[in-house]
C-alpha positions as CSV (number, residue, x, y, z in Angstrom):
1,M,-18.0,104.6,-94.7
2,E,-19.8,107.3,-92.9
3,G,-17.7,110.2,-91.6
4,S,-14.5,108.9,-93.2
5,D,-12.3,111.2,-95.2
6,V,-10.3,110.0,-98.1
7,G,-7.4,112.2,-97.2
8,E,-7.6,111.2,-93.5
9,E,-4.3,109.9,-92.1
10,I,-4.1,106.6,-90.3
11,D,-3.3,106.3,-86.6
12,T,0.5,106.2,-86.5
13,T,0.2,103.5,-83.8
14,F,-0.2,101.1,-86.7
15,Q,2.4,102.6,-89.0
16,L,5.6,100.6,-89.5
17,T,8.6,102.8,-89.0
18,R,12.4,102.3,-89.0
19,K,12.5,102.9,-85.2
20,K,9.8,100.2,-84.6
21,I,11.7,97.7,-86.7
22,E,15.0,98.5,-85.0
23,D,13.5,98.4,-81.5
24,L,11.0,95.5,-81.8
25,C,12.1,93.1,-84.5
26,K,14.9,90.6,-84.9
27,D,17.7,91.6,-87.2
28,D,16.7,89.1,-89.9
29,V,13.1,90.2,-90.2
30,T,11.7,90.6,-93.7
31,V,9.3,93.5,-94.3
32,M,6.8,92.7,-97.0
33,H,3.9,94.8,-98.2
34,P,1.6,94.4,-101.3
35,L,1.9,98.1,-102.3
36,P,0.8,100.7,-103.0
37,R,2.0,102.1,-99.7
38,N,-0.6,104.4,-98.2
39,E,0.5,105.3,-94.7
40,E,1.1,101.8,-93.3
41,V,4.9,101.7,-94.0
42,A,6.9,104.9,-93.4
43,V,9.3,106.0,-96.2
44,D,12.3,105.7,-93.9
45,V,11.9,101.9,-94.0
46,D,12.6,101.8,-97.8
47,D,16.4,101.8,-97.5
48,L,16.6,99.1,-94.9
49,P,18.0,95.8,-96.2
50,N,15.0,94.1,-94.6
51,A,12.5,95.9,-96.9
52,A,11.5,93.4,-99.5
53,Y,8.4,95.1,-100.9
54,F,10.0,96.7,-104.0
55,R,11.6,93.3,-104.9
56,Q,8.2,91.7,-104.2
57,A,6.5,94.0,-106.6
58,E,9.1,93.5,-109.3
59,Y,9.0,89.7,-109.0
60,G,5.2,89.7,-109.1
61,M,5.3,91.7,-112.3
62,Q,7.7,89.2,-113.9
63,I,5.6,86.3,-112.8
64,R,2.4,87.9,-114.2
65,M,4.2,88.5,-117.5
66,A,5.4,84.9,-117.7
67,L,1.9,83.6,-116.9
68,Y,0.4,85.8,-119.7
69,L,2.9,84.4,-122.2
70,M,2.1,80.9,-121.1
71,I,-1.7,81.4,-121.2
72,F,-1.7,82.9,-124.6
73,G,0.8,80.4,-126.0
74,K,3.7,82.8,-126.6
75,D,6.1,81.0,-124.3
76,K,7.2,78.6,-127.0
77,Q,8.7,81.6,-128.9
78,L,11.0,82.5,-126.0
79,V,13.1,79.3,-126.0
């Protein structure tokens, strides 16, 4: 992209912050993100009970591991 800088920060208008979640979202909102976090989700969101992206990443890793075992026929050894 012409004129873009790799280290360039995003416009904070589009950054999800704790304040935006508390002010604009319902209490039961779930915050998901595919990670890695660049600047889209502020660090202060991490400790909210609504933040599910670390669980999302953990579950995704476990699913991928199970699929690899099934694909390569190793799943029979686990039972």
